[in-house]
N, C-alpha and C positions, 0 to 999 in steps of 0.2 A: 568439504567446506564446513568450518565450525559455525554453529549458530549460537546466538546469545539472546537472552530474554532480559528486557529492561525492568528494573525494580522501581517502585514508587520513589525511592530515594535517589534515583538517577544513576545507580550503578548497574552493571551488567553481569549476569550469571551465565556461564557456559552451559549449553544444553547437556553436555556430557556430565555435568555435576548435579543435574536435577534428578532427585530420586522420586519425587511425587508432586503432582499438581492438585491443589485442594480448592475446589470450587466454592465460591461464595462465603469463605470463612475469614475474610479480612476484617480488620477493625472497622473500616469505613463501610463495609457491606457492598461496596461498589466494584470490587475487584476480586482477584484470587490470590492464593498464596502458593509459592513454590518452595519445596523443601529440599535442602541440600545437606551436606555434612561438612563441618569445618575440619581443619588440620588434625584436631584431636579425635575426630570421629563422631563428635556430638552433632545432633540434629539442629539445623538452623533454618528458620523460615523467613522468606522475603515477601513483602506485599508487592503486587504488580497492578498495573492499570488495565491489564487485559483479562478477559474471561478465560476460564479453563479451556473452553472450546477453541478460542482464538490461539491460545498457547499450543494446544495439541495440533491444530491445523498448521501452525508455523513450524513446529518440530517435525511434522510428517510431510512437509512440502519438499519439493526438489527445486534447487536454485542453480541456474546455469548462467554463465557470463553472457552479456549481450555483445553482439558485434558492434564495433565502433560506428557511429553515425546515426544511431537511433535516438530520438528525442521525444520527451513527454511535454506536451503543451497543455497546461490546465488553466481553466477559467476560475478565478477566485471571486471576482467582483461581478455581480450582475450588471449587464449593460455595458461591459467593457468594449472599447473599439478594437478593431483588428490590430492596430498598432500596440495598444496596451496588452492585448491578449498574447501576441507573439513574444512579448518581452519575458514571459514566464516559461520559456522553453528550458528544459533541464535534461542533460544527457541521461539516457537510460544505461545503467551499468550492469544490470542483471535482470533475469526473468524468473519469477517464482511460479511454480506449477503445483497446484493442489489436485486432489482427487476429482474435483468438479470445477466447472466454470472456465473462464478465459485465463490465459497467462496474465499474471500481474506484473506490470513494469516496476522495477526498483531503481531508485535514484540515490544520490548521496544523501538525500533527505529522508530516506527510508522507503519501505514498500508503499506503493500507491494504494490508499484505501478507497478513493473515489467517491466517498459518501457525500451526496449533495453537490457534487461538482462535475462539470462536463470536462472531458479531456480528449485530446487528439494525440496520435502517435505518428511521427514523421520517420520514414525509413531512409536508409542511405541513398536510395534512388529518388527521393523527393516525394514519394507516394504518401498521402496523408490519410490515415485511417481514423474514422470516428467509430470506436468499438460498438458493435451491435447495430451500426447504421450504414456501413459501407466504406468504400475507399474513394478518394478524390485525387485529381491531378494537381490541385493547388490548395494552399491553406485557406484562401478566400472562399473557395467552394465549400470546403468542409465547415468553415466558420458559419457560413450562411445556413447550411443544413442544421448545424447545432443550434443557431438562433431560432430557426423555424421550429425545431423540436422543442426547445424551451418554451416558446410562445404557445405551442399546442398543449403542453403540460399545464401552463398557467390558466388557460381558458377551459380546461376540463375540470368540472366540479368535483 
């Protein structure tokens, strides 16, 4: 499977074309540069939004297609009702595996980064998993567990 890295300009560079990842050398200082060669063999650099470590992790990860019927349900807005929450179900099209951690669900919106957001995974049999917190037989049970977990985090100084 071919992997691509997105540039700051919104274009994509094939992983097979990247000859070097340069950490912290971008003009903005907030990202990294990737170096490739153009058709004439000259070196060309592209600025990215990702850190060098994120790019290396992405390039060294394994991606496998997901079986049909898996969905990622994520909570974007705090205090969302169960009806609002379940509207954000997105089909999982692949799983990304890195050398550490849980498998990362990938949707048509890209790999799930999950930063600051709670999410659930629904499998084809209807089992709802709240990663790191268990599996539930209904989305309502998982949602309540997630709400309880969020309230516990808010009350912890």
